[in-house]
C-alpha positions in Angstrom: 161.3 13.6 15.7 159.1 14.5 18.5 156.3 17.0 18.1 158.1 19.5 20.4 161.3 19.3 18.4 159.3 19.8 15.2 157.6 22.9 16.7 160.9 24.3 17.8 162.5 23.8 14.4 159.5 25.4 12.7 159.5 28.4 15.1 163.3 28.9 14.5 162.9 28.8 10.7 159.9 31.1 10.7 161.7 33.6 13.0 164.7 33.7 10.7 162.5 34.3 7.7 160.8 37.3 9.4 164.2 38.8 10.3 165.3 38.5 6.7 162.2 40.3 5.4 162.6 43.1 7.9 166.3 43.5 7.0 165.5 43.6 3.3 162.7 46.2 3.8 165.2 48.5 5.6 168.0 48.3 2.9 167.2 51.9 1.8 167.0 53.4 5.3 169.8 55.7 6.4 172.0 58.6 5.6 173.5 58.4 2.0 176.4 60.5 0.8 177.1 60.6 -3.0 176.8 62.6 -6.1 174.7 63.2 -9.2 176.8 62.9 -12.4 175.3 65.3 -14.9 177.4 64.6 -18.1 180.7 65.0 -16.2 179.5 67.8 -13.9 179.3 66.2 -10.4 177.0 67.6 -7.8 177.7 66.2 -4.2 174.5 65.4 -2.4 173.3 63.9 0.9 170.1 61.9 1.2 168.2 60.7 4.2 165.6 57.9 3.9 163.5 56.6 6.7 160.6 54.2 7.1 157.9 55.1 9.6 155.8 51.9 9.9 154.8 51.3 6.3 155.4 54.9 5.1 158.7 56.1 3.7 159.9 59.7 3.8 163.1 61.5 3.3 165.0 64.5 2.0 168.0 65.5 0.0 170.6 68.3 0.5 173.2 69.8 -1.8 176.5 69.4 0.0 178.0 72.6 -1.3 175.4 75.1 -0.2 173.3 73.1 2.2 170.1 73.7 0.2 167.6 70.9 0.0 164.1 69.7 0.3 161.9 66.9 1.4 160.9 64.2 -1.1 157.3 64.4 -2.3 157.1 60.6 -2.5 159.3 57.7 -1.6 158.7 54.1 -2.6 160.8 51.1 -1.6 160.2 47.6 -2.9 163.0 45.2 -1.7 166.1 46.5 -3.4 164.2 49.0 -5.7 164.0 52.6 -4.6 162.1 55.5 -6.2 161.7 59.0 -4.9 160.6 62.4 -6.3 161.1 66.1 -5.7 159.1 68.9 -7.4 161.3 68.7 -10.5 163.3 65.4 -10.3 162.6 61.7 -10.2 165.0 59.0 -9.1 164.7 55.3 -10.0 167.4 52.9 -8.8 168.3 50.2 -6.5 170.3 49.3 -3.4 173.2 46.9 -3.8 175.0 46.3 -0.5 175.7 49.7 0.9 175.4 51.5 -2.4 172.4 53.3 -3.9 172.6 53.9 -7.7 170.2 54.9 -10.4 168.9 57.3 -13.0 167.7 60.9 -12.3 165.2 62.4 -14.7 163.5 65.7 -15.1 159.8 65.1 -14.3 158.5 67.9 -16.4 160.6 67.3 -19.6 160.8 63.6 -19.0 164.4 63.7 -19.9 167.5 62.1 -18.3 169.4 64.5 -16.0 172.2 62.2 -14.8 173.2 59.3 -12.6 173.1 59.2 -8.8 175.5 57.1 -6.8 175.6 57.2 -3.0 177.0 55.1 -0.1 175.1 54.5 3.1 177.0 56.3 5.9 176.2 56.0 9.6 175.5 59.3 11.2 178.0 60.1 13.9 176.5 61.1 17.2 179.2 61.9 19.8 176.7 61.5 22.6 176.4 57.8 21.7 180.1 57.1 22.1 181.2 55.1 25.0 183.4 56.9 27.5 185.5 55.2 30.2 184.4 55.8 33.8 186.1 58.6 35.6 188.0 57.4 38.7 188.2 60.0 41.4 190.8 59.8 44.2 
């Protein structure tokens, strides 16, 4: 194999590895719709998680009344996700397009329930393609 071919193969393999690491790092990004199951009582929630450079941030909202708040801290390590509010802590993981894990009360350090959510793309009508208008 010539030196140029070896360099081209090495560059291609290195580039693919970088794309994989970036895709893995962004597994938690997005708009999540799901629910917290509190011993049979289900509370619908929406979560938004974003990465800004190396820092993560996000917020949650109760679907029923729209109340919510920003997360105090968000940590993402590969598939593992952890975030906290003033009272609650979530520790879980992303599998495909599903985020699941345990929710605990930070103060009492007791389980509150289980969160299960699915990554949903946010619909933006302005981003939809429209056919051109033909004028006579």
